[in-house]
C-alpha positions as CSV (number, residue, x, y, z in Angstrom):
1,X,181.0,198.6,-35.6
2,X,179.8,202.0,-35.2
3,X,176.0,203.0,-35.3
4,X,176.4,204.4,-38.8
5,X,177.8,201.1,-40.1
6,X,175.1,199.2,-38.5
7,X,172.5,201.2,-40.1
8,X,173.9,200.8,-43.4
9,X,174.0,197.1,-43.0
10,X,170.4,196.9,-41.9
11,X,169.4,198.8,-45.0
12,X,171.4,196.7,-47.3
13,X,169.9,193.4,-45.9
14,X,166.4,194.8,-46.2
15,X,167.0,195.9,-49.8
16,X,168.3,192.5,-50.9
17,X,165.4,190.9,-49.0
18,X,162.8,193.0,-50.9
19,X,164.6,192.0,-54.2
20,X,164.5,188.5,-53.2
21,X,160.8,188.4,-52.4
22,X,160.0,190.5,-55.5
23,X,161.6,187.9,-57.8
24,X,159.9,185.1,-55.8
25,X,156.3,186.3,-55.9
26,X,155.8,185.6,-59.8
27,X,157.2,182.2,-59.4
28,X,155.0,181.4,-56.5
29,X,152.0,182.7,-58.2
30,X,152.8,180.3,-61.3
31,X,152.9,177.3,-58.9
32,X,149.6,178.1,-57.4
33,X,147.3,175.0,-57.6
34,X,144.6,175.2,-60.3
35,X,141.3,173.7,-59.1
36,X,138.6,172.4,-61.4
37,X,135.3,170.9,-60.7
38,X,133.9,168.1,-63.1
39,X,130.1,167.3,-63.4
40,X,129.0,164.0,-64.7
41,X,125.5,162.3,-64.8
42,X,126.8,158.7,-64.8
43,X,126.4,157.1,-61.3
44,X,129.8,156.7,-59.4
45,X,129.8,153.1,-59.9
46,X,129.3,153.1,-63.7
47,X,132.4,152.4,-65.7
48,X,131.7,155.4,-67.9
49,X,132.1,157.4,-64.5
50,X,135.1,155.5,-63.3
51,X,137.1,156.2,-66.6
52,X,136.5,160.0,-66.0
53,X,137.9,159.6,-62.4
54,X,140.9,158.3,-64.1
55,X,141.0,161.1,-66.5
56,X,141.0,163.5,-63.4
57,X,143.8,161.7,-61.9
58,X,145.8,161.6,-65.0
59,X,145.4,165.4,-65.4
60,X,146.8,165.8,-61.8
61,X,149.5,163.3,-62.2
62,X,150.8,164.6,-65.6
63,X,150.8,168.3,-64.4
64,X,152.7,167.2,-61.3
65,X,149.8,168.4,-59.0
66,X,149.6,171.9,-60.5
67,X,145.9,171.1,-61.6
68,X,143.4,169.2,-59.2
69,X,139.9,168.1,-60.3
70,X,137.1,167.6,-58.0
71,X,134.9,165.1,-59.6
72,X,130.9,165.0,-59.0
73,X,129.2,162.0,-60.4
74,X,125.6,161.2,-60.4
75,X,124.2,164.6,-61.7
76,X,124.8,165.9,-58.2
77,X,126.5,169.1,-59.4
78,X,124.3,169.7,-62.6
79,X,121.3,167.7,-63.9
80,X,122.1,165.7,-67.0
81,X,120.0,168.0,-69.5
82,X,121.7,171.3,-67.9
83,X,125.3,170.2,-67.9
84,X,126.3,171.9,-71.1
85,X,124.9,175.2,-70.2
86,X,126.3,174.9,-66.7
87,X,129.8,174.5,-68.2
88,X,129.2,177.5,-70.5
89,X,128.1,179.5,-67.4
90,X,131.1,178.4,-65.4
91,X,129.0,176.6,-62.8
92,X,130.9,173.4,-63.8
93,X,134.4,173.8,-65.1
94,X,134.3,170.6,-67.0
95,X,131.2,168.5,-67.9
96,X,130.1,165.3,-69.6
97,X,126.6,164.5,-70.8
98,X,124.4,163.6,-73.9
99,X,124.1,166.0,-76.7
100,X,120.5,164.8,-77.4
101,X,119.4,166.1,-73.9
102,X,119.3,169.5,-75.4
103,X,117.5,168.7,-78.7
104,X,118.2,171.0,-81.6
105,X,121.4,172.6,-79.8
106,X,123.8,170.6,-81.9
107,X,122.2,170.2,-85.2
108,X,125.2,169.2,-87.4
109,X,126.5,166.8,-84.7
110,X,123.1,164.9,-84.5
111,X,124.3,163.0,-87.6
112,X,126.0,160.8,-85.0
113,X,122.6,159.9,-83.6
114,X,120.9,158.7,-86.8
115,X,120.0,155.2,-87.2
116,X,123.0,154.3,-89.4
117,X,123.2,150.6,-88.6
118,X,126.0,150.8,-86.0
119,X,127.9,147.6,-85.2
120,X,130.3,148.6,-82.3
121,X,131.2,151.6,-80.1
122,X,134.9,151.8,-80.8
123,X,134.2,152.8,-84.4
124,X,131.4,155.1,-83.5
125,X,133.6,156.9,-81.0
126,X,136.5,157.2,-83.3
127,X,134.1,158.4,-86.0
128,X,132.6,161.2,-83.9
129,X,136.0,162.6,-83.2
130,X,137.1,162.2,-86.8
131,X,133.9,164.2,-87.8
132,X,134.5,167.0,-85.2
133,X,138.0,167.5,-86.6
134,X,136.8,167.7,-90.1
135,X,133.9,169.8,-89.7
136,X,134.7,172.0,-86.7
137,X,131.2,172.7,-86.0
138,X,130.5,176.1,-84.6
139,X,127.8,174.8,-82.3
140,X,130.6,174.1,-79.8
141,X,132.1,177.5,-80.0
142,X,131.1,178.4,-76.5
143,X,133.1,175.7,-74.9
144,X,136.4,173.9,-75.3
145,X,135.8,170.4,-76.4
146,X,137.9,167.9,-74.6
147,X,136.7,164.9,-76.7
148,X,133.5,163.3,-77.9
149,X,132.3,159.6,-77.7
150,X,129.4,157.5,-78.9
151,X,127.9,154.2,-77.5
152,X,127.5,151.0,-79.3
153,X,124.3,149.8,-81.3
154,X,121.2,151.4,-79.9
155,X,118.5,148.6,-80.0
156,X,115.1,147.9,-78.4
157,X,114.5,146.3,-75.0
158,X,110.9,145.5,-73.9
159,X,108.8,143.9,-71.1
160,X,107.0,141.8,-73.7
161,X,108.2,140.0,-76.8
162,X,108.4,141.9,-80.0
163,X,109.1,140.0,-83.3
164,X,107.8,142.4,-85.8
165,X,106.7,146.0,-86.4
166,X,103.0,145.1,-85.7
167,X,103.8,143.9,-82.2
168,X,105.8,147.2,-81.6
169,X,103.0,149.4,-82.9
170,X,101.8,151.9,-80.1
171,X,104.1,150.6,-77.5
172,X,105.5,153.3,-75.2
173,X,109.2,153.4,-75.5
174,X,111.6,155.7,-73.5
175,X,113.8,157.5,-75.9
176,X,115.4,160.9,-76.3
177,X,116.8,163.1,-78.9
178,X,117.0,161.2,-82.4
179,X,116.2,158.0,-80.8
180,X,112.7,159.3,-80.1
181,X,112.3,159.8,-83.8
182,X,113.6,156.3,-84.4
183,X,111.0,155.0,-82.0
184,X,108.2,157.0,-83.8
185,X,109.4,156.0,-87.2
186,X,109.1,152.3,-86.0
187,X,105.4,152.9,-84.9
188,X,106.1,153.1,-81.3
189,X,105.0,155.9,-79.0
190,X,108.2,157.7,-77.8
191,X,108.5,158.9,-74.3
192,X,111.4,161.3,-73.7
193,X,113.2,161.3,-70.4
194,X,116.8,161.2,-69.0
195,X,118.4,157.8,-68.4
196,X,118.4,158.5,-64.7
197,X,114.6,158.2,-64.7
198,X,114.3,155.2,-67.0
199,X,114.6,152.4,-64.5
200,X,111.6,153.6,-62.5
201,X,109.7,154.3,-65.5
202,X,110.0,150.8,-66.7
203,X,109.5,149.4,-63.3
204,X,106.2,151.1,-62.7
205,X,104.9,150.7,-66.3
206,X,105.0,154.3,-67.4
207,X,106.9,152.8,-70.4
208,X,106.8,149.4,-72.0
209,X,110.4,149.5,-73.5
210,X,113.5,151.4,-74.1
211,X,116.1,152.2,-76.8
212,X,119.5,151.8,-75.4
213,X,122.8,150.2,-75.9
214,X,123.1,146.9,-74.3
215,X,125.6,148.2,-71.7
216,X,122.8,149.9,-70.0
217,X,121.2,146.5,-69.0
218,X,123.9,146.2,-66.3
219,X,125.3,149.8,-66.0
220,X,122.0,151.3,-65.4
221,X,120.5,148.0,-64.2
222,X,117.7,148.2,-66.9
223,X,117.9,144.5,-67.3
224,X,116.2,144.1,-64.1
225,X,113.0,145.6,-65.4
226,X,113.0,144.4,-69.0
227,X,112.6,140.8,-70.3
228,X,113.6,141.0,-73.8
229,X,116.4,142.1,-76.2
230,X,115.2,142.8,-79.7
231,X,118.3,142.6,-82.1
232,X,117.2,145.2,-84.6
233,X,120.9,146.0,-85.8
234,X,119.7,147.2,-89.2
235,X,118.0,150.2,-87.7
236,X,120.6,150.6,-84.9
237,X,121.5,154.1,-83.9
238,X,124.2,155.6,-81.5
239,X,124.1,158.5,-79.1
240,X,126.7,161.3,-78.9
241,X,128.3,162.4,-75.7
242,X,130.5,165.4,-74.9
243,X,133.2,166.2,-72.5
244,X,133.8,169.9,-72.6
245,X,135.4,172.6,-70.5
246,X,134.5,176.2,-69.7
247,X,136.1,178.3,-72.4
248,X,137.3,181.0,-70.2
249,X,138.7,178.4,-67.8
250,X,140.5,176.8,-70.7
251,X,141.9,180.0,-71.9
252,X,143.2,180.8,-68.4
253,X,145.4,177.7,-68.3
254,X,149.1,177.9,-69.0
255,X,150.0,176.7,-72.6
256,X,151.9,173.7,-71.3
257,X,149.0,172.5,-69.2
258,X,146.7,172.8,-72.1
259,X,149.0,170.7,-74.2
260,X,149.3,168.1,-71.4
261,X,145.4,168.0,-71.2
262,X,145.0,167.8,-75.1
263,X,147.5,164.7,-75.1
264,X,145.3,163.0,-72.4
265,X,142.1,163.7,-74.4
266,X,143.5,161.9,-77.5
267,X,144.4,158.9,-75.4
268,X,140.9,158.9,-73.7
269,X,139.2,158.7,-77.1
270,X,140.8,155.3,-77.8
271,X,140.1,154.2,-74.1
272,X,136.6,155.4,-74.1
273,X,135.7,153.6,-77.4
274,X,137.1,150.2,-76.1
275,X,135.3,150.6,-72.9
276,X,132.0,151.1,-74.5
277,X,132.5,147.7,-76.3
278,X,133.7,146.1,-73.1
279,X,130.6,147.1,-71.1
280,X,128.4,146.3,-74.0
281,X,129.8,142.6,-73.7
282,X,129.1,142.8,-69.8
283,X,125.6,144.1,-70.4
284,X,124.9,141.0,-72.8
285,X,126.3,138.6,-70.1
286,X,124.1,140.2,-67.5
287,X,121.0,139.5,-69.7
288,X,122.0,136.0,-70.1
289,X,122.6,135.4,-66.5
290,X,119.1,136.8,-65.7
291,X,117.6,134.4,-68.3
292,X,116.3,137.4,-70.4
293,X,115.3,136.4,-74.0
294,X,117.0,137.5,-77.1
295,X,114.8,138.0,-80.2
296,X,116.9,138.1,-83.3
297,X,114.7,139.7,-86.2
298,X,114.6,137.7,-89.5
299,X,116.7,139.2,-92.3
300,X,113.6,140.3,-94.1
301,X,112.2,141.9,-90.8
302,X,115.3,143.6,-90.1
303,X,115.4,145.2,-93.5
304,X,111.9,146.4,-92.9
305,X,112.9,148.3,-89.8
306,X,115.8,149.7,-91.5
307,X,113.6,151.0,-94.3
308,X,111.2,152.4,-91.7
309,X,113.8,154.6,-90.2
310,X,115.2,155.9,-93.6
311,X,112.9,159.0,-93.4
312,X,114.6,160.1,-90.2
313,X,117.8,160.3,-92.0
314,X,116.3,162.0,-95.1
315,X,114.6,164.5,-92.8
316,X,117.9,165.3,-91.1
317,X,119.5,166.2,-94.5
318,X,116.4,168.3,-95.5
319,X,116.3,170.3,-92.2
320,X,120.2,170.9,-92.2
321,X,120.0,172.2,-95.8
322,X,117.3,174.6,-94.8
323,X,119.7,175.9,-92.1
324,X,122.5,176.3,-94.4
325,X,124.5,173.5,-92.7
326,X,126.4,170.8,-94.6
327,X,124.1,167.9,-93.3
328,X,124.4,166.0,-96.5
329,X,128.3,166.1,-96.3
330,X,128.4,165.0,-92.7
331,X,126.1,162.1,-93.4
332,X,128.2,161.0,-96.4
333,X,131.3,161.4,-94.3
334,X,129.7,159.1,-91.6
335,X,128.3,156.5,-94.0
336,X,131.8,156.2,-95.8
337,X,133.6,155.9,-92.4
338,X,131.2,153.2,-91.1
339,X,131.6,151.3,-94.5
340,X,135.4,151.5,-94.3
341,X,135.9,150.8,-90.6
342,X,133.1,148.4,-89.6
343,X,133.8,145.6,-92.1
């Protein structure tokens, strides 16, 4: 082979190599691993934390490793009350927390937190997602909602016995969001604080009681610092939770990955609702094992408590109407949903 032929061969090889690499670069870029971080205030050992660990693993599994999620429990990445704003700003890519920690930020969705006489968490969780799909509230426009969920009956737990409204009057009760209005309507003195601070507040006597679902007795160890469960189911409320993603981050995901994640979210609504009821049962068993006392209100007394919180519901409708929001329609939807699905 002469020198001229050798030079032509080298040029041809280089040309085809450049074409090959040029064609490979976009394919490589598409396969670059997408990394997300996930902030949650639930402690690592809590089952509401573990279910989100499973969510992260499922995203990685179904995307075949194209998406990896780093999970931060226990409010170590963002405080519970700042999680939503942290997701909006991109500090956290995905976040879970309580809507009520930012009171007034989600006015229409506060309908879920009203004392509507909840009986279980599964129905509450199915209902909040049905509500979201129907009303598409603009208050979530800054994020991409993965899904929403809600806990089981929020009732009263105390350090001393409460059989009636007179014994509750003036008692300092930890509450947040709408549960603070419930506490006030019942004659207690509401004390607002995140769930993460509740154990020490009860232990040191800063508060005398707490409004919570019974799962918190074991999940947050609240059962160690209270002695009585007051079964005021007629005035039972729920609390709404969000799992949301930064909107820009969501928009940057390939369409097929978005579809995969949305499918997982639909499955997790079912899982989350059933989990809440499971851990409520575990919370009750925890209280029984500790010898804590259950006080069932008489039918007449329970009705009195339900009547006392009615103004909280009426006030919600009035305030939403003043803001031009369909609060009355949202309330009607929820009451009809509960009537149909709880019985």
